[in-house]
A tleap script that builds the chain and sets N, CA, C and O, in Angstrom:
source leaprc.protein.ff14SB
mol = sequence {
  NMET ALA LYS LEU PRO ARG ARG LYS CYS ALA
  ASN LYS GLU CYS ARG GLN TRP PHE HIE PRO
  ILE ARG GLU GLY GLN ILE VAL CYS SER TYR
  GLN CCYS
}
set mol.1.N position { 52.445 71.655 114.950 }
set mol.1.CA position { 51.034 71.263 114.899 }
set mol.1.C position { 50.235 72.300 114.111 }
set mol.1.O position { 49.480 73.087 114.681 }
set mol.2.N position { 50.409 72.285 112.846 }
set mol.2.CA position { 49.693 73.258 112.004 }
set mol.2.C position { 48.311 72.726 111.670 }
set mol.2.O position { 48.159 71.592 111.217 }
set mol.3.N position { 47.322 73.549 111.896 }
set mol.3.CA position { 45.946 73.115 111.585 }
set mol.3.C position { 45.646 73.393 110.122 }
set mol.3.O position { 46.072 74.409 109.574 }
set mol.4.N position { 44.917 72.495 109.497 }
set mol.4.CA position { 44.561 72.711 108.088 }
set mol.4.C position { 43.615 73.899 107.975 }
set mol.4.O position { 42.633 73.983 108.712 }
set mol.5.N position { 43.901 74.805 107.067 }
set mol.5.CA position { 43.050 75.992 106.895 }
set mol.5.C position { 41.645 75.617 106.466 }
set mol.5.O position { 40.670 76.266 106.845 }
set mol.6.N position { 41.554 74.569 105.674 }
set mol.6.CA position { 40.220 74.151 105.218 }
set mol.6.C position { 40.081 72.643 105.321 }
set mol.6.O position { 41.060 71.913 105.167 }
set mol.7.N position { 38.895 72.186 105.575 }
set mol.7.CA position { 38.665 70.739 105.677 }
set mol.7.C position { 37.481 70.345 104.835 }
set mol.7.O position { 36.566 71.145 104.638 }
set mol.8.N position { 37.479 69.141 104.341 }
set mol.8.CA position { 36.346 68.688 103.536 }
set mol.8.C position { 35.264 68.128 104.448 }
set mol.8.O position { 35.550 67.480 105.455 }
set mol.9.N position { 34.043 68.385 104.082 }
set mol.9.CA position { 32.926 67.931 104.916 }
set mol.9.C position { 32.888 66.400 104.951 }
set mol.9.O position { 33.220 65.741 103.965 }
set mol.10.N position { 32.490 65.857 106.069 }
set mol.10.CA position { 32.437 64.396 106.193 }
set mol.10.C position { 31.340 63.821 105.301 }
set mol.10.O position { 31.432 62.680 104.850 }
set mol.11.N position { 30.300 64.623 105.050 }
set mol.11.CA position { 29.200 64.134 104.206 }
set mol.11.C position { 29.630 64.076 102.753 }
set mol.11.O position { 30.198 65.040 102.239 }
set mol.12.N position { 29.374 62.980 102.090 }
set mol.12.CA position { 29.764 62.865 100.677 }
set mol.12.C position { 28.937 63.819 99.818 }
set mol.12.O position { 29.428 64.339 98.816 }
set mol.13.N position { 27.691 64.049 100.206 }
set mol.13.CA position { 26.840 64.935 99.406 }
set mol.13.C position { 27.316 66.378 99.506 }
set mol.13.O position { 27.038 67.201 98.634 }
set mol.14.N position { 28.025 66.665 100.564 }
set mol.14.CA position { 28.476 68.039 100.751 }
set mol.14.C position { 29.874 68.216 100.195 }
set mol.14.O position { 30.829 67.679 100.756 }
set mol.15.N position { 30.015 68.941 99.128 }
set mol.15.CA position { 31.344 69.182 98.558 }
set mol.15.C position { 31.859 70.566 98.929 }
set mol.15.O position { 32.929 70.979 98.480 }
set mol.16.N position { 31.102 71.274 99.742 }
set mol.16.CA position { 31.514 72.628 100.123 }
set mol.16.C position { 32.615 72.558 101.174 }
set mol.16.O position { 32.617 71.663 102.019 }
set mol.17.N position { 33.542 73.497 101.120 }
set mol.17.CA position { 34.620 73.552 102.113 }
set mol.17.C position { 34.171 74.408 103.282 }
set mol.17.O position { 33.411 75.361 103.113 }
set mol.18.N position { 34.650 74.061 104.469 }
set mol.18.CA position { 34.268 74.843 105.641 }
set mol.18.C position { 35.467 75.007 106.561 }
set mol.18.O position { 36.429 74.244 106.471 }
set mol.19.N position { 35.417 75.984 107.433 }
set mol.19.CA position { 36.515 76.217 108.374 }
set mol.19.C position { 36.164 75.595 109.724 }
set mol.19.O position { 35.190 76.002 110.358 }
set mol.20.N position { 36.942 74.623 110.164 }
set mol.20.CA position { 36.682 73.968 111.465 }
set mol.20.C position { 36.863 74.952 112.615 }
set mol.20.O position { 37.918 75.573 112.742 }
set mol.21.N position { 35.841 75.097 113.451 }
set mol.21.CA position { 35.936 76.020 114.584 }
set mol.21.C position { 36.764 75.376 115.696 }
set mol.21.O position { 37.668 76.007 116.244 }
set mol.22.N position { 36.462 74.145 116.022 }
set mol.22.CA position { 37.228 73.447 117.059 }
set mol.22.C position { 37.605 72.058 116.564 }
set mol.22.O position { 36.990 71.535 115.634 }
set mol.23.N position { 38.603 71.471 117.178 }
set mol.23.CA position { 39.072 70.160 116.704 }
set mol.23.C position { 37.975 69.109 116.812 }
set mol.23.O position { 37.773 68.329 115.880 }
set mol.24.N position { 37.266 69.078 117.933 }
set mol.24.CA position { 36.249 68.037 118.138 }
set mol.24.C position { 34.914 68.392 117.514 }
set mol.24.O position { 33.972 67.600 117.541 }
set mol.25.N position { 34.839 69.584 116.953 }
set mol.25.CA position { 33.537 69.984 116.390 }
set mol.25.C position { 33.641 70.138 114.884 }
set mol.25.O position { 34.514 70.855 114.396 }
set mol.26.N position { 32.772 69.482 114.149 }
set mol.26.CA position { 32.784 69.577 112.683 }
set mol.26.C position { 31.548 70.338 112.228 }
set mol.26.O position { 30.418 69.893 112.434 }
set mol.27.N position { 31.772 71.480 111.612 }
set mol.27.CA position { 30.626 72.283 111.169 }
set mol.27.C position { 30.677 72.484 109.666 }
set mol.27.O position { 31.649 73.023 109.137 }
set mol.28.N position { 29.627 72.050 108.977 }
set mol.28.CA position { 29.565 72.249 107.527 }
set mol.28.C position { 28.814 73.537 107.231 }
set mol.28.O position { 28.018 74.003 108.046 }
set mol.29.N position { 29.064 74.096 106.085 }
set mol.29.CA position { 28.347 75.337 105.766 }
set mol.29.C position { 26.867 75.039 105.585 }
set mol.29.O position { 26.498 73.929 105.200 }
set mol.30.N position { 26.031 76.006 105.855 }
set mol.30.CA position { 24.577 75.780 105.823 }
set mol.30.C position { 24.103 75.443 104.418 }
set mol.30.O position { 22.980 74.970 104.242 }
set mol.31.N position { 24.940 75.679 103.419 }
set mol.31.CA position { 24.524 75.368 102.039 }
set mol.31.C position { 24.493 73.862 101.806 }
set mol.31.O position { 23.831 73.391 100.881 }
set mol.32.N position { 25.189 73.120 102.621 }
set mol.32.CA position { 25.232 71.667 102.422 }
set mol.32.C position { 23.853 71.080 102.659 }
set mol.32.O position { 23.669 69.868 102.542 }
savepdb mol mol.pdb
quit
């Protein structure tokens, strides 16, 4: 069960990569 080091933001406008803190929590970088 390897977790992806980086995930793409769910928002299409946000192309910035972010590091998921928890599985159920999606946090985008504040630049988005």
